[in-house]
One Martini backbone bead per residue (centre of mass of N, CA, C, O) as a GRO file, in nm:
protein
  302
    1MET     BB    1   0.052   0.066  -0.014
    2ASP     BB    2   0.302   0.268  -0.012
    3ALA     BB    3   0.315   0.305  -0.334
    4ILE     BB    4   0.081   0.497  -0.291
    5SER     BB    5  -0.010   0.813  -0.398
    6ARG     BB    6  -0.172   1.058  -0.269
    7PRO     BB    7  -0.387   1.290  -0.342
    8GLU     BB    8  -0.440   1.629  -0.404
    9PRO     BB    9  -0.633   1.879  -0.328
   10PHE     BB   10  -0.848   2.109  -0.524
   11ASN     BB   11  -0.970   2.386  -0.679
   12PHE     BB   12  -1.274   2.319  -0.879
   13HIS     BB   13  -1.491   2.532  -0.959
   14GLY     BB   14  -1.547   2.554  -0.627
   15VAL     BB   15  -1.444   2.248  -0.592
   16TRP     BB   16  -1.322   1.991  -0.425
   17MET     BB   17  -1.059   1.795  -0.578
   18THR     BB   18  -0.916   1.544  -0.787
   19HIS     BB   19  -0.751   1.419  -1.062
   20LEU     BB   20  -0.916   1.138  -1.063
   21PHE     BB   21  -1.193   1.334  -1.134
   22THR     BB   22  -1.061   1.550  -1.379
   23ASP     BB   23  -0.881   1.431  -1.623
   24ASN     BB   24  -1.176   1.363  -1.790
   25TRP     BB   25  -1.368   1.615  -1.818
   26GLU     BB   26  -1.449   1.665  -2.115
   27THR     BB   27  -1.571   1.380  -2.157
   28VAL     BB   28  -1.777   1.397  -1.934
   29GLN     BB   29  -1.932   1.652  -2.040
   30ASN     BB   30  -1.976   1.486  -2.332
   31PHE     BB   31  -2.158   1.287  -2.240
   32GLN     BB   32  -2.387   1.034  -2.369
   33ALA     BB   33  -2.690   1.000  -2.294
   34ARG     BB   34  -2.962   0.792  -2.229
   35PRO     BB   35  -3.295   0.766  -2.173
   36ASP     BB   36  -3.246   0.484  -1.984
   37ASP     BB   37  -3.074   0.602  -1.793
   38VAL     BB   38  -2.938   0.557  -1.457
   39LEU     BB   39  -2.879   0.792  -1.194
   40ILE     BB   40  -2.649   0.780  -0.922
   41ILE     BB   41  -2.649   0.996  -0.631
   42SER     BB   42  -2.388   1.116  -0.401
   43TYR     BB   43  -2.236   1.161  -0.142
   44PRO     BB   44  -1.996   1.041   0.011
   45LYS     BB   45  -2.103   0.793   0.217
   46ALA     BB   46  -2.456   0.762   0.154
   47GLY     BB   47  -2.550   0.481  -0.020
   48ASN     BB   48  -2.469   0.419  -0.319
   49THR     BB   49  -2.405   0.113  -0.313
   50TRP     BB   50  -2.677   0.014  -0.209
   51VAL     BB   51  -2.854   0.133  -0.443
   52SER     BB   52  -2.702   0.004  -0.674
   53TYR     BB   53  -2.771  -0.289  -0.594
   54ILE     BB   54  -3.075  -0.267  -0.599
   55LEU     BB   55  -3.098  -0.180  -0.900
   56ASP     BB   56  -2.951  -0.422  -1.021
   57LEU     BB   57  -3.153  -0.631  -0.915
   58LEU     BB   58  -3.414  -0.517  -1.036
   59HIS     BB   59  -3.310  -0.534  -1.341
   60PHE     BB   60  -3.104  -0.828  -1.323
   61GLY     BB   61  -3.175  -1.062  -1.120
   62GLN     BB   62  -3.345  -1.244  -1.331
   63THR     BB   63  -3.193  -1.226  -1.618
   64SER     BB   64  -2.877  -1.201  -1.462
   65PRO     BB   65  -2.767  -1.376  -1.202
   66GLU     BB   66  -2.454  -1.425  -1.264
   67ARG     BB   67  -2.342  -1.127  -1.222
   68HIS     BB   68  -2.356  -1.142  -0.891
   69THR     BB   69  -2.104  -1.375  -0.894
   70SER     BB   70  -1.885  -1.240  -1.134
   71ILE     BB   71  -1.940  -0.920  -1.100
   72PRO     BB   72  -1.848  -0.642  -0.988
   73LEU     BB   73  -2.022  -0.367  -0.904
   74GLN     BB   74  -1.818  -0.149  -1.032
   75ALA     BB   75  -1.877  -0.294  -1.327
   76ARG     BB   76  -2.198  -0.246  -1.331
   77VAL     BB   77  -2.156   0.030  -1.163
   78VAL     BB   78  -2.036   0.313  -1.297
   79THR     BB   79  -1.803   0.566  -1.259
   80LEU     BB   80  -1.792   0.836  -1.452
   81GLU     BB   81  -1.520   1.020  -1.339
   82ILE     BB   82  -1.311   0.819  -1.352
   83CYS     BB   83  -0.923   0.839  -1.351
   84ILE     BB   84  -0.745   0.553  -1.314
   85PRO     BB   85  -0.517   0.347  -1.239
   86PHE     BB   86  -0.394   0.046  -1.271
   87TRP     BB   87  -0.359  -0.214  -1.032
   88LYS     BB   88  -0.056  -0.394  -0.950
   89GLY     BB   89  -0.109  -0.474  -0.671
   90SER     BB   90   0.059  -0.178  -0.527
   91ARG     BB   91   0.085  -0.068  -0.836
   92PRO     BB   92   0.078   0.156  -1.066
   93SER     BB   93  -0.055   0.134  -1.406
   94GLN     BB   94  -0.119   0.041  -1.697
   95PRO     BB   95  -0.404   0.150  -1.759
   96ILE     BB   96  -0.639   0.385  -1.779
   97ILE     BB   97  -0.933   0.428  -1.596
   98LYS     BB   98  -1.245   0.507  -1.756
   99GLY     BB   99  -1.571   0.559  -1.715
  100THR     BB  100  -1.654   0.631  -2.006
  101ASP     BB  101  -1.543   0.374  -2.139
  102LEU     BB  102  -1.701   0.167  -1.976
  103LEU     BB  103  -1.983   0.275  -2.063
  104GLU     BB  104  -1.952   0.232  -2.371
  105ASN     BB  105  -1.906  -0.098  -2.300
  106LEU     BB  106  -2.193  -0.114  -2.189
  107HIS     BB  107  -2.464  -0.358  -2.261
  108THR     BB  108  -2.669  -0.263  -2.082
  109SER     BB  109  -3.038  -0.235  -2.031
  110PRO     BB  110  -2.985  -0.028  -1.844
  111ARG     BB  111  -2.772   0.211  -1.739
  112ILE     BB  112  -2.594   0.219  -1.437
  113ILE     BB  113  -2.499   0.528  -1.292
  114LYS     BB  114  -2.227   0.668  -1.112
  115THR     BB  115  -2.207   0.948  -0.870
  116HIS     BB  116  -2.063   1.261  -0.688
  117LEU     BB  117  -2.175   1.497  -0.822
  118PRO     BB  118  -2.264   1.791  -0.839
  119VAL     BB  119  -2.514   1.944  -1.009
  120GLN     BB  120  -2.323   2.142  -1.190
  121PHE     BB  121  -2.148   1.874  -1.315
  122VAL     BB  122  -2.356   1.754  -1.483
  123PRO     BB  123  -2.420   1.640  -1.769
  124LYS     BB  124  -2.647   1.769  -2.002
  125SER     BB  125  -2.763   1.499  -2.127
  126PHE     BB  126  -2.938   1.411  -1.885
  127TRP     BB  127  -3.146   1.637  -1.923
  128GLU     BB  128  -3.211   1.607  -2.227
  129GLN     BB  129  -3.304   1.287  -2.175
  130ASN     BB  130  -3.464   1.258  -1.907
  131CYS     BB  131  -3.337   1.118  -1.678
  132LYS     BB  132  -3.315   0.906  -1.425
  133ILE     BB  133  -3.283   1.013  -1.077
  134VAL     BB  134  -3.089   0.912  -0.789
  135TYR     BB  135  -3.088   1.042  -0.458
  136VAL     BB  136  -2.857   1.016  -0.180
  137ALA     BB  137  -2.911   1.097   0.169
  138ARG     BB  138  -2.708   1.194   0.454
  139ASN     BB  139  -2.631   1.272   0.742
  140ALA     BB  140  -2.366   1.467   0.841
  141LYS     BB  141  -2.247   1.307   1.085
  142ASP     BB  142  -2.232   1.025   0.947
  143SER     BB  143  -2.074   1.117   0.698
  144VAL     BB  144  -1.807   1.210   0.834
  145VAL     BB  145  -1.740   0.939   0.962
  146SER     BB  146  -1.735   0.762   0.705
  147TYR     BB  147  -1.529   0.930   0.548
  148PHE     BB  148  -1.295   0.903   0.745
  149HIS     BB  149  -1.262   0.595   0.724
  150PHE     BB  150  -1.231   0.584   0.417
  151GLU     BB  151  -0.973   0.764   0.387
  152HIS     BB  152  -0.789   0.568   0.543
  153MET     BB  153  -0.832   0.318   0.320
  154SER     BB  154  -0.815   0.516   0.070
  155MET     BB  155  -0.558   0.583  -0.168
  156ILE     BB  156  -0.747   0.785  -0.366
  157PHE     BB  157  -0.732   0.965  -0.115
  158PRO     BB  158  -0.674   1.175   0.107
  159GLU     BB  159  -0.534   1.253   0.389
  160PRO     BB  160  -0.723   1.296   0.689
  161GLY     BB  161  -0.614   1.285   0.958
  162ASP     BB  162  -0.756   1.404   1.222
  163TRP     BB  163  -1.065   1.430   1.355
  164SER     BB  164  -1.081   1.731   1.434
  165SER     BB  165  -0.982   1.847   1.155
  166TYR     BB  166  -1.193   1.704   0.983
  167VAL     BB  167  -1.445   1.846   1.084
  168GLN     BB  168  -1.355   2.125   0.997
  169ARG     BB  169  -1.327   2.060   0.693
  170PHE     BB  170  -1.620   1.981   0.652
  171MET     BB  171  -1.741   2.260   0.732
  172GLU     BB  172  -1.564   2.404   0.492
  173GLY     BB  173  -1.571   2.203   0.226
  174LYS     BB  174  -1.270   2.044   0.215
  175MET     BB  175  -1.374   1.816   0.008
  176VAL     BB  176  -1.425   1.566  -0.182
  177TYR     BB  177  -1.692   1.717  -0.357
  178GLY     BB  178  -1.720   1.910  -0.127
  179SER     BB  179  -1.997   2.031   0.010
  180TRP     BB  180  -2.249   1.887   0.173
  181TYR     BB  181  -2.449   2.124   0.183
  182ASP     BB  182  -2.449   2.184  -0.123
  183HIS     BB  183  -2.519   1.905  -0.229
  184VAL     BB  184  -2.798   1.844  -0.093
  185SER     BB  185  -2.927   2.120  -0.173
  186GLY     BB  186  -2.892   2.121  -0.478
  187TRP     BB  187  -3.063   1.859  -0.525
  188TRP     BB  188  -3.322   1.953  -0.385
  189GLU     BB  189  -3.374   2.192  -0.579
  190LYS     BB  190  -3.385   2.026  -0.841
  191LYS     BB  191  -3.641   1.860  -0.770
  192GLN     BB  192  -3.846   2.101  -0.814
  193SER     BB  193  -3.771   2.106  -1.154
  194TYR     BB  194  -3.713   1.776  -1.163
  195PRO     BB  195  -3.921   1.501  -1.181
  196ASN     BB  196  -3.679   1.271  -1.240
  197LEU     BB  197  -3.630   1.298  -0.916
  198HIS     BB  198  -3.514   1.081  -0.655
  199TYR     BB  199  -3.526   1.124  -0.299
  200ILE     BB  200  -3.315   0.970  -0.062
  201PHE     BB  201  -3.296   0.848   0.269
  202TYR     BB  202  -3.090   0.663   0.455
  203GLU     BB  203  -3.271   0.638   0.708
  204ASP     BB  204  -3.514   0.513   0.560
  205LEU     BB  205  -3.364   0.267   0.443
  206ASN     BB  206  -3.286   0.155   0.724
  207GLU     BB  207  -3.578   0.134   0.852
  208ASP     BB  208  -3.730   0.070   0.543
  209THR     BB  209  -3.639  -0.099   0.277
  210GLY     BB  210  -3.902  -0.198   0.140
  211LEU     BB  211  -4.038   0.080   0.102
  212GLU     BB  212  -3.807   0.206  -0.072
  213ILE     BB  213  -3.828  -0.001  -0.299
  214ASP     BB  214  -4.119   0.067  -0.377
  215LYS     BB  215  -4.055   0.360  -0.459
  216LEU     BB  216  -3.853   0.289  -0.678
  217CYS     BB  217  -4.041   0.125  -0.856
  218SER     BB  218  -4.238   0.350  -0.911
  219PHE     BB  219  -4.032   0.547  -1.042
  220LEU     BB  220  -3.921   0.312  -1.261
  221GLY     BB  221  -4.150   0.107  -1.352
  222LEU     BB  222  -4.152  -0.139  -1.151
  223SER     BB  223  -4.276  -0.508  -1.103
  224PRO     BB  224  -4.211  -0.703  -0.878
  225SER     BB  225  -4.244  -0.971  -0.721
  226ALA     BB  226  -4.266  -1.082  -0.408
  227GLU     BB  227  -4.027  -1.281  -0.442
  228GLU     BB  228  -3.822  -1.084  -0.559
  229LYS     BB  229  -3.826  -0.880  -0.331
  230GLU     BB  230  -3.739  -1.078  -0.108
  231ALA     BB  231  -3.465  -1.149  -0.235
  232ILE     BB  232  -3.349  -0.865  -0.233
  233LEU     BB  233  -3.374  -0.808   0.069
  234GLY     BB  234  -3.174  -1.036   0.148
  235ARG     BB  235  -2.915  -0.914  -0.015
  236VAL     BB  236  -2.932  -0.598   0.124
  237GLN     BB  237  -2.812  -0.664   0.372
  238PHE     BB  238  -2.548  -0.554   0.537
  239ASP     BB  239  -2.393  -0.821   0.607
  240ASP     BB  240  -2.408  -0.937   0.319
  241MET     BB  241  -2.251  -0.712   0.176
  242LYS     BB  242  -1.991  -0.724   0.350
  243ASN     BB  243  -1.946  -1.046   0.252
  244ASP     BB  244  -1.952  -0.953  -0.053
  245LYS     BB  245  -1.708  -0.949  -0.297
  246MET     BB  246  -1.898  -0.799  -0.520
  247VAL     BB  247  -1.952  -0.536  -0.307
  248ASN     BB  248  -1.693  -0.472  -0.090
  249ASN     BB  249  -1.414  -0.411  -0.259
  250SER     BB  250  -1.184  -0.639  -0.199
  251MET     BB  251  -1.059  -0.620  -0.511
  252PHE     BB  252  -0.961  -0.336  -0.447
  253LYS     BB  253  -0.623  -0.231  -0.438
  254VAL     BB  254  -0.677   0.078  -0.298
  255MET     BB  255  -0.751  -0.079  -0.030
  256ASP     BB  256  -0.718  -0.086   0.332
  257PHE     BB  257  -0.842  -0.350   0.529
  258LYS     BB  258  -0.682  -0.294   0.798
  259LYS     BB  259  -0.833  -0.020   0.866
  260SER     BB  260  -1.097  -0.094   0.688
  261SER     BB  261  -1.404  -0.122   0.571
  262PHE     BB  262  -1.605  -0.027   0.326
  263ILE     BB  263  -1.824  -0.181   0.475
  264ARG     BB  264  -1.899  -0.111   0.799
  265LYS     BB  265  -2.199  -0.036   0.955
  266GLY     BB  266  -2.476   0.134   0.871
  267LYS     BB  267  -2.546   0.338   1.085
  268VAL     BB  268  -2.758   0.526   1.286
  269GLY     BB  269  -2.557   0.723   1.515
  270ASP     BB  270  -2.234   0.680   1.515
  271TRP     BB  271  -2.142   0.971   1.590
  272LYS     BB  272  -2.148   0.931   1.907
  273ASN     BB  273  -1.854   0.774   1.889
  274HIS     BB  274  -1.693   1.065   1.799
  275PHE     BB  275  -1.826   1.294   1.925
  276THR     BB  276  -1.812   1.545   2.112
  277VAL     BB  277  -1.994   1.767   2.273
  278ALA     BB  278  -1.850   2.017   2.155
  279GLN     BB  279  -1.853   1.929   1.860
  280SER     BB  280  -2.160   1.900   1.832
  281GLU     BB  281  -2.233   2.194   1.899
  282GLU     BB  282  -2.068   2.330   1.677
  283PHE     BB  283  -2.195   2.180   1.442
  284ASP     BB  284  -2.491   2.271   1.488
  285GLU     BB  285  -2.443   2.573   1.453
  286ASP     BB  286  -2.328   2.557   1.166
  287TYR     BB  287  -2.568   2.414   1.036
  288LYS     BB  288  -2.780   2.642   1.071
  289LYS     BB  289  -2.629   2.843   0.877
  290LYS     BB  290  -2.624   2.648   0.611
  291MET     BB  291  -2.927   2.539   0.658
  292LYS     BB  292  -3.202   2.710   0.508
  293ASN     BB  293  -3.397   2.475   0.429
  294PRO     BB  294  -3.686   2.364   0.586
  295SER     BB  295  -3.758   2.113   0.383
  296LEU     BB  296  -3.467   2.000   0.471
  297GLN     BB  297  -3.465   1.695   0.657
  298PHE     BB  298  -3.279   1.538   0.915
  299ARG     BB  299  -3.169   1.236   1.067
  300THR     BB  300  -2.956   1.125   1.356
  301GLU     BB  301  -3.194   0.926   1.435
  302ILE     BB  302  -3.409   0.604   1.488
   0.00000   0.00000   0.00000
């Protein structure tokens, strides 16, 4: 793992990013969406993998069951903006893996496409084609905890530093993919003018997965049988995903699983094990200043 040099974040059109997500920018911006593409978006560590797996099972669980045991999820639901070297062992080498290339060669229909981009960075063709978009949002306190653990183990993200400075950086929005506050609010506002956007809360998905799957089916025009839905529910339980090597990213060479698992706890309220009382109070005060829209409400416990 020491052979991997972590990228440095920089200000990219007002949003903190790294070159691994901007090196292919012109091609990303000119990406040609198809009308049946489904785009899944979230701030990092907010349930994107979970919803990606649910959608992949809903669309292909019956028609192509073998893909779920033979193709890793990140190859079935491709991240649009990635532009990363292929890793051989613990060393980067050629070729460069580009999400846009992978998507052009993806023969499934619909293509289920993953991204963490804020609303202003999404390629215009997705709007022009009126694509269905699923946005997953998680409360800020659990998001910062999950992101902190993820950055410790993911060598393609910057070094996170200590917890106290990390919380400060999160509040300042100096995170890869920018400010959590801007991200969730920007997509919430887009929902008001773009009817093909379905906004899911991680906490709701955690509390009643079956109900949220029903809502997704309604939004996507899918009607699985009761048996199919029951089978999907069984596969997307957190412990099952954590132990499934096709879902848990354990084959992804740029993650150090000695530090953390990619799918870690999935709990609502784990922030209580990390924030001090003083940190929590400071965070809450800052949150009130930044989150101005009273219609966008998060739960920090269920």
